[in-house]
C-alpha positions in Angstrom: 126.4 114.9 117.5 124.6 111.9 119.0 124.4 108.5 117.3 121.1 107.3 116.1 119.9 103.7 115.7 117.8 102.9 112.6 115.2 101.1 114.7 112.4 102.9 116.5 108.6 103.3 117.0 106.5 106.3 117.8 102.8 107.1 118.0 101.0 110.4 118.3 97.2 110.9 118.5 94.7 113.6 119.2 91.3 115.1 118.3 90.3 118.1 116.2 86.7 119.0 116.1 84.7 115.9 115.4 87.8 114.0 114.1 90.2 111.7 116.0 93.5 111.1 114.3 96.6 109.0 115.0 100.1 108.7 113.5 102.2 105.6 113.8 105.9 105.6 112.7 108.1 102.5 112.5 111.8 102.4 111.5 114.1 99.5 110.8 117.5 99.0 109.2 118.0 100.0 105.6 120.8 100.7 103.2 119.4 104.1 102.4 116.3 106.2 103.3 113.0 104.5 102.2 109.8 106.1 103.4 106.5 104.3 102.8 103.4 106.2 103.6 99.8 105.1 104.1 97.2 107.8 104.3 93.4 107.8 104.3 91.6 108.6 101.1 91.4 112.3 100.5 94.3 113.1 102.7 97.2 112.4 100.3 98.3 116.0 100.7 100.0 115.1 104.0 102.6 113.0 102.1 104.7 116.2 101.5 104.6 117.1 105.2 105.7 113.5 106.1 108.7 113.6 103.7 109.7 117.1 104.7 109.5 116.4 108.5 111.4 113.1 108.4 113.9 114.4 105.9 115.1 117.0 108.5 116.1 114.4 111.0 116.5 111.0 109.4 119.1 110.0 106.7 118.9 106.2 106.7 116.4 103.5 107.5 113.2 101.9 106.1 110.3 103.8 107.6 106.6 103.0 107.5 104.3 105.9 108.3 100.5 105.5 108.8 97.8 108.0 109.5 94.3 107.0 110.6 91.4 109.5 111.0 88.0 108.6 112.5 84.9 110.8 112.6 83.4 110.6 116.0 80.2 112.5 115.1 78.2 112.0 111.8 76.2 115.1 111.0 73.4 114.8 108.3 72.0 117.8 106.5 69.1 118.1 104.1 69.9 119.6 100.6 67.0 121.0 98.7 66.9 120.7 94.9 65.6 124.1 94.0 65.1 123.3 90.4 62.9 120.4 91.3 60.9 122.4 93.8 60.3 125.2 91.2 59.1 122.5 88.7 56.7 121.1 91.3 55.3 124.5 92.2 54.9 125.4 88.5 53.1 122.2 87.8 50.7 122.9 90.8 50.0 126.4 89.4 49.3 125.0 86.0 47.0 122.3 87.3 45.4 124.5 89.9 42.2 125.3 87.8 41.7 121.7 86.9 41.9 120.4 90.5 38.8 120.2 92.7 39.5 121.9 96.0 43.3 121.5 95.7 45.0 120.9 99.1 48.0 123.0 100.0 51.3 121.3 99.6 52.5 119.7 102.8 56.1 119.0 103.9 55.5 115.3 104.0 54.2 115.3 100.5 57.2 117.3 99.3 59.6 114.9 101.0 58.0 112.0 99.3 59.0 113.4 95.9 62.2 111.7 94.7 65.1 114.0 94.1 63.4 117.0 95.7 65.3 116.7 99.0 68.6 114.7 99.5 70.1 113.8 102.9 73.9 113.5 103.1 76.7 113.8 105.6 77.6 117.3 106.5 81.0 118.6 105.3 83.2 120.7 107.5 83.7 124.2 106.4 87.1 125.4 105.2 88.1 126.8 108.6 87.4 123.5 110.3 89.3 121.6 107.7 92.3 123.9 108.1 92.3 123.5 111.9 92.1 119.7 111.5 95.0 119.7 109.0 97.1 121.9 111.3 96.5 119.7 114.3 97.4 116.6 112.3 100.6 118.2 111.0 101.5 119.2 114.6 100.8 115.6 115.7 103.2 114.4 112.9 106.0 116.6 114.2 105.4 115.2 117.7 105.6 111.6 116.4 108.8 112.4 114.4 110.5 113.9 117.4 109.5 110.9 119.5 110.8 108.5 116.9 114.2 110.4 116.8 114.3 110.3 120.6 113.9 106.6 120.6 116.6 106.2 117.9 119.0 108.4 119.9 118.4 106.3 123.1 119.2 103.2 121.2 122.2 105.0 119.6 123.6 105.8 123.1 123.4 102.1 123.9 125.1 101.2 120.7 127.8 103.8 121.4 128.7 102.1 124.7 128.6 98.6 123.1 130.7 99.6 120.1 133.2 101.4 122.3 133.7 98.3 124.4 134.1 96.2 121.2 136.7 98.6 119.8 138.6 98.4 123.1 138.6 94.6 122.9 139.9 94.7 119.4 142.7 97.0 120.5 143.6 94.7 123.4 143.8 91.6 121.2 146.0 93.5 118.7 148.3 94.4 121.6 148.2 90.8 122.8 149.4 89.6 119.3 152.0 92.4 119.2 153.4 91.3 122.6 153.4 87.6 122.0 156.9 86.1 122.3 156.5 84.2 119.0 156.7 87.5 117.1 160.2 88.3 118.3 162.8 88.0 115.5 164.9 85.8 117.8 162.0 83.3 118.3 161.2 83.3 114.6 164.8 82.6 113.8 165.1 79.8 116.5 162.1 78.0 115.1 163.3 78.3 111.5 166.8 77.1 112.5 165.3 74.0 114.1 163.3 73.2 111.0 166.4 73.8 108.8 168.4 71.5 111.0 165.9 68.7 110.5 165.9 69.2 106.8 169.7 69.2 106.5 170.0 66.1 108.5 167.6 64.3 106.2 169.3 65.4 103.0 172.8 66.6 102.1 171.7 67.7 98.7 169.9 70.8 99.8 171.4 74.1 98.5 172.2 76.0 101.7 172.2 79.4 100.0 168.8 78.8 98.4 167.6 77.5 101.7 168.7 80.6 103.6 167.0 82.8 101.0 163.7 80.9 101.5 164.1 81.2 105.2 164.5 84.9 104.9 161.4 85.1 102.8 159.4 83.0 105.3 160.6 85.2 108.2 159.4 88.3 106.3 156.0 86.8 105.7 155.7 85.8 109.3 156.1 89.4 110.5 152.8 90.8 111.6 154.0 94.4 112.1 152.0 95.9 109.2 148.8 94.1 110.2 149.1 95.3 113.8 149.9 98.8 112.8 146.8 98.9 110.5 144.6 97.5 113.3 145.8 100.3 115.6 145.1 102.9 112.9 141.6 101.5 112.3 140.9 101.4 116.1 141.8 105.1 116.2 139.6 105.9 113.2 136.7 104.1 114.7 137.0 105.9 118.0 137.2 109.3 116.2 134.0 108.4 114.3 132.1 107.5 117.4 133.2 110.7 119.0 132.1 112.7 116.0 128.7 111.0 116.0 125.9 111.6 113.4 125.2 109.3 110.5 128.5 107.3 110.6 127.1 103.8 110.0 128.4 103.4 106.5 131.9 104.5 107.5 132.1 102.2 110.5 130.9 99.3 108.3 133.9 100.0 106.0 136.2 100.0 109.0 134.7 96.7 110.2 135.6 95.2 106.8 139.2 96.4 107.2 139.3 94.9 110.8 138.2 91.6 109.3 140.8 91.7 106.6 143.7 92.3 109.0 142.4 89.5 111.4 142.3 87.1 108.5 145.9 87.9 107.6 147.1 87.5 111.2 145.5 84.1 111.4 147.1 83.0 108.1 150.5 84.3 109.1 150.5 83.0 112.6 153.3 80.7 113.7 152.1 80.2 117.3 149.0 78.8 119.0 148.5 81.9 121.1 148.6 84.3 118.1 146.1 82.0 116.2 143.8 82.0 119.3 143.9 85.8 119.5 143.3 86.1 115.8 140.2 83.9 116.0 138.9 85.9 119.0 139.5 89.0 116.9 137.3 87.6 114.2 134.5 86.9 116.6 134.6 90.4 118.2 134.8 92.0 114.7 131.8 90.0 113.5 129.9 91.2 116.6 131.1 94.8 116.0 129.9 94.7 112.4 126.6 93.2 113.3 125.9 96.1 115.7 127.1 98.7 113.2 124.4 97.5 110.8 121.9 99.1 113.3 123.5 102.6 113.1 122.2 105.4 110.9 
């Protein structure tokens, strides 16, 4: 399964009848899945479609979804108030005998009567509304797929970058492992020199106690466990990258473990070369963790 970045953008637009619509989807990093939706008044029913569609493909990220709909053609229709017209006609009949040469009712006279005829924007019939909604939902699906494609493209780039960083972490771990200062003979030689200096300065030192402390220091200076754990974390990180999918949280945990081992190596180091490698380890691990934050 391919990796997905949590950042992306997609736009889909089209027309349906006299309506023009457009979807815009934006995605950025987030600890969980947070979808914020902005819809035109009267179209709140699309929220369920948005959450359903995104929920099929996206598991993490802060997403902003916006729909705009514009009406390209305003149609006006006249609505006759039948009750008002009946009342006018009834009044005319009642007053017919009292009027001298009553003139026939004309359209312009009827239109001048308040409330008799109202003009308002025409409303689409149910079939037109259904077609419009279906087109808008289809456009949503197109936008969601475009967003996921962009997230996958960025995910491929992150895969290559993270793989290189994991390789560098492994190289530095092997460099620490192969450093001459880690050899027991070298550790013993350095400690013996330090002991000789101490013994020359004071004859009161307890040799047995001193040798016990030296053994303890030699044990603490051994980096075998840290190196082994680094190698294990490298293998686990590679397995996760190969597995793909929403692995961001797991890789973030491994990054924390990388950092813990590098800190220990730096604190235990008894050689400049090891300290230098440990510091570079910390730099690479920080870069690794920063990129991991972009993964779903």
